[in-house]
N, C-alpha and C positions, 0 to 999 in steps of 0.2 A: 527799316529794321526797328523792331519794337518787341515788347513783352506784353501779353494779355493774360490776365488771371481770370479763369472761368469758375465762378462760385464765390459768393460773398459771405460764407460762414466764417468761423473763427480762424481757420487756417488761411483762407483767402485774404481776410483782412490783415492777418499777421504779415503775410508776404507783401501785400500792398504797402504796408507801413515801412517794412524793412527796405524793400527795393526802392521806394520813393525817396528814402533818406540816404541811399548808398552812394550818391554821386555817380551813378551808373550812366554811361553814355546812351543806353537804350531807354526810351520813354516807356512808362508802365501805365496800363489801364486795367480796369476791373469790369467784367461783365457779371451782373447779378440781376435778381428779380426787380421788377419796377418799384416795389416798395423800398427795397434796399437802395436803389438809385436815388429816389426822392429823399430818403433819410440822409444820405451822404452829401447830397447837394444842399440840404438845409442846415446840416450840422457838421462840425469837424469830426474826423476819426480820432477817437481818444484811446490811447494804449496805456493801460495801468500795469503796475508790477514791474517786472524786469523789462528794461528798455522803454520806460514810460515816455510818452511824447503826445503831442497834439498836432494833427495834420489837416490842412484844408486845401481847397483848390485841386482836388484829385480828379483824374479823368475816369468817369464811371458811365456805364450805359447798360441797357437791358438787352440789346441785340447787337450783333456784329455790324450791321449796316448803320447803326446809330453812332458808331465810333468815328473819330476823325480819320482822315485818309492815312495819316502816319501809322495807324494801327491796323490797316488792312494788310493781310498776308504777313503777319508778324514772324519774327525769327523763332519765337518760342511761345507756346501756349502752356499755361500751368493749370491743370485740371484739379479742382478742389471740391467737387461735389460729392455727395454720398454715393456709395456704390450702386444703390438702386436707381440713381439718376444718370448713370453712365450712358446707357443707350439713348436717353432723352437729350444728352449733351452732344451727341454725334452730329446732328444737323447744324448746331452752332459752330462746332469745330470745322465742319465742312465749309461753312460760310466764311470763317476766319482764314482757312487754308494756311495754317502755320507750317513753317519748315519742320519744326519738331514739336512733339507734345510730351510734356512732363506730367505724369500723374502722381499726385501726392495723396491719393486716397487710401483709406484703411481697407484691409481685407484682401481677399484672394480672388483673382479672376478678371479684374479690371484691365490689366495689361493685355490679356488675350482678346477681350472684346475690342479694345482700341486697335490692336495689331490686325485683327480681321478687317476692320473698317479702313485703316490707313496704311497698313503695311508695318511690319515689325521694326524696320529700320528707322521709322519716324517716331517711334514711341520710346520714351525713357521712363523707367520705373523709379519711383521715389518713395522714401520712408522718412517721415518727420517724427522726431522724438521730443520736440518742445511741447510742453503742456500749456495749452491756451484755451480760454473759455470766453465765449461771446456772452457778455453780460447785458447787452442792449444792441439795438440795430446798428449803432455806430461806435460801440464801446467793446473792447476786448481786454482781458486781463491775462498776462503771461505769468504763470505761477511756478514754472520749473524750466530751467534752461536745458536745451537739448541740441540736436543737430539734424542733419539731413543726409540720408544715404541715397546714392544714385547708382543705377545699373542700366546698361543697354538691354533692350529686349531683342533686337535683331543683331546679327553678326557685324553689320556695318554701322551700327548706331554710334553717334558721336556725343560725348558728354561734355566737351570742352566749354561750350557757351553756358550751359546750365551750371556747371561747376564754378565757372568764373563769376557769374552774376550773383550766385548765392554766397560765395565767399566774400565778395565785396559788400554784400548786405549784412555781413556779420555772422553768418551761420558757420558752424563747424560742418565740414562736408567730407564724407568718406565715400569712395567709389568701390564698387563690387563687380566681379566678373559675372556672377550668376544672379540674375534678378530674382529667381525663385527662392534662393537661399535668403536673400534680403527680405523679401515680402513674407515668406513663411515665418521667419524669425520675428518680424514685427507683429505678425498675427498672434504668435505665442504670447507676446506682451499684452496685446489688446484683449485676449481671451480672459486673462486673469482679473477677477473681481468685476466682471461685467455682466454676463447673462444671469449668473446666480443672484447678484444683487438686484437686477432688474425684475426677475421673476418673483422674488420674495418681497420686493419693495423695501429693501434694507440698505443701509449704508455698507460700504466695503468693510468698515471696522466691525460692524455687527456680523457680517459673513465670516470674517477671519477670526472671530472669537469662538466659533464653533468648529471643533476639530473634524467633525463629520463633513462639513462643507469644505474645509481645506482639502480633505481627501477627495471630494468630488472635483474640486478645481484641479488638483494634481492629476486625477484620472483623465480629465478632458485634455490636458496638455500632453500626457503620455500617449493618448490616442493620436494626437496630431503628430507627435514625434515618430510614432510607428508608421504613419502614412509617409512622412518625410523620408524615413529610412528606406521604405519600399520604393520611393521615387528617386532615390539617390541624392537627396538634398541634405546638406549638413547645416545645422544652425550656425549663425555668425553673430558676433557682437556688433551692435549698432552704436552710433555716436552717443556716448554717455549712458547707454543701456546694454548691460552684458547679457544679451539673450542666449549666447552659447553657454555661458556659465550657469544661467538659470536652467537651461535644458539639462545640463550635466547634473545639477543639484536635484532636480525633480526626478531624474532617472535613478540616481545612485545614493543620494544622501538620506539617511533615516529620518522619518517624520519628526522624531523627538528633537532633532537638530534643525531640520529644515523649516518646520512650521513657524517658530518664532521669527525666523528671517523673513518668511513670506508675509507674516503679519505686518512687519515693519516696512518692507519694500513695496508691497502692492498698494497699501493704503497711501503711503508716502509718495509713491511714484505718480499718483494721480493729482498731486498738488492740491488736495482738498476738494477737488471737483467730484460731483456725483458722476457715476458711470454714464457714458453716452447712451447706452441702451435703456437705462432707467429713465433718463430725461426724455427719450423718445416716447416711451410708454406713457409717461406722465403728460406729455404734450398731445397724446391721442393720435400719434402717427400710425398709419396702417401698414407702413413698410418698415423694416428693421434691417440695420446693417449686420445683425446677427446672421443673416443669410450668407454673408460673405466671410464669416468667421466659422462658427459652429456648423452652419449648413454646408459650407464649402468643404470642411474637413469630413463631415459625414458623407457627402456626395463622392469625394475622392476615395474614401475608404470603400464604399460600395462599388465604385467603378473598378477597383483593383482587387475585389474579392476579400476585403478585410472587414472587420467588425469594429464599429465605433459607437457603442450604445449610449455613452454619456453625451457625446456631441449630438447624436441623433435626438436624444431625449431633450436636451437643452433647446435645440432649435425647434423641435416640434412644439414645445410649450411656449417659447418666446414668440415664434411666428404665429401660433394660434391665438395668443393674447392680442398681439398687434392687429391681426385680421378680424378680431371679434369672434373667433370660433371657439375660444376657451375663455372662461371667466377668470379674470385676474384675481378676484376675491378668493377663489379656491386655492390660490398659491401664496397670497400675501401672508407673510409671517408664518408659513407652514413648511419648514424645512423637511419634515418627514415625508410630506406628499411629493416634494421635488426629488428627494433622494430615491423614493420608491419608483418614480417615473423614469429615473435614469439607471435603474437596476442596482441601486446601492442602498436599498432599504434595509 
């Protein structure tokens, strides 16, 4: 009986640090890329900010077969890779053969991919609202406290173990009956101040200083809410993040009242971090998690005969820049061009 975390990014390292300190009876290991393994074997894991600590002697490996025997067929695997790496992680998960798989990935559609590969009853959906940034290969900074939402994907899914170990690790945990409501609500939060800032190469503060861009952000969320309503999904509040309240405000509160609130909440909610999609473009990555946010909303809208021009436009530009099909320089610092591409010129 053990826990294996798959993915050594900021969230994977946060879980490794919390679970390793929790006095949990289940041993914890991390699977990550070879360079991450080498870094953690040579240096301690340093957590700064909230819950600061230094940890060494951690169990890390690059493949399931390299793990000690105690970690073969673990009770729980926690998947923390980017959405575009989900399919690539399936062979690793097959080698691990865990009893249950908890996905703490951002975006929409990962649960369905995993359910198709392993059966819905083995998959647990998760949504983490703690703000954490990887500032080095073995260093993370926790800038804003949050919690974790859990929901079964299959009708016979069991949350008991995942809930227990995460609570012992100090997380606020809330369980939900409908994983779609939890994941779509988290997606609403991830959408704000993300693609717009990335495309313009601006900070979130710069984006939310422009009322036209706030209107663009509101329109993207309204399209997502329209799709949710069509699918019979209601927004829910997440641990320390009132996503349902946000949805109500964007739907019904006049912009004169709402916009100052969004300026404060969206920039502040990121804990001073640059948006993840902006960092991905600056790093030259050819894949973007925007595919599992704006792209997923646009695809769901099209699949149900709905129109989502803002999400379609945002994903077309963001994906095009990432793939090298569009010039980023054409959009950097050019809100008028972005607004026109999304039908809001």
